[in-house]
C-alpha positions in Angstrom: 0.0 0.0 0.0 1.3 3.5 -0.9 1.1 6.1 1.8 1.7 9.8 1.2 2.3 12.3 4.1 0.4 15.5 3.6 0.6 18.5 6.0 -2.8 20.1 5.6 -6.3 18.7 5.6 -7.2 20.9 2.6 -4.3 19.4 0.5 -5.2 15.9 1.6 -8.8 16.3 0.5 -7.7 17.9 -2.8 -5.4 14.9 -3.4 -8.0 12.4 -2.5 -10.7 13.8 -4.8 -8.2 14.2 -7.7 -6.9 10.7 -7.4 -10.4 9.3 -7.1 -11.4 11.2 -10.3 -8.5 9.5 -12.0 -9.7 6.1 -10.9 -7.3 5.5 -8.0 -8.9 4.4 -4.8 -7.6 6.0 -1.6 -8.5 7.3 1.9 -7.3 10.1 4.1 -6.5 9.4 7.8 -5.1 11.6 10.6 -1.4 11.0 11.0 0.9 11.5 13.9 4.6 11.1 13.3 8.1 12.5 13.9 7.2 15.7 12.1 4.1 16.4 14.2 0.4 16.2 13.2 -0.6 15.9 9.6 -2.6 13.6 7.4 -1.8 10.4 5.5 -3.2 9.6 2.1 -3.4 5.8 1.8 -3.7 4.5 -1.8 -5.7 1.3 -1.5 -5.7 0.6 -5.2 -3.4 -2.4 -5.8 -2.8 -1.4 -9.4 -1.4 2.1 -8.6 2.3 2.6 -8.4 4.4 5.3 -6.7 5.5 7.0 -9.9 2.0 7.4 -11.2 0.7 8.7 -7.8 3.5 11.2 -7.5 3.1 12.4 -11.1 -0.6 13.0 -10.5 -0.1 14.8 -7.2 2.6 17.0 -8.5 0.4 18.1 -11.4 -2.0 19.7 -8.8 0.8 21.1 -6.6 0.6 18.6 -3.8 4.1 17.4 -2.7 4.7 13.7 -2.9 6.2 12.8 0.5 6.3 9.0 0.3 8.1 7.4 3.2 
């Protein structure tokens, strides 16, 4: 499963809706990590790959911070 760390709820929702419109299933969860509070976008689509997800996210200005 691909996870993407996103700092703001607004960006997480933007990414979620954009990926879903492009046929990639995902969910947003609250994340707590070493960098403080944030959100995690979990791509649940088994056919999606990191390069595809990062390319789509960068096209809408959402940084692709994949651990």
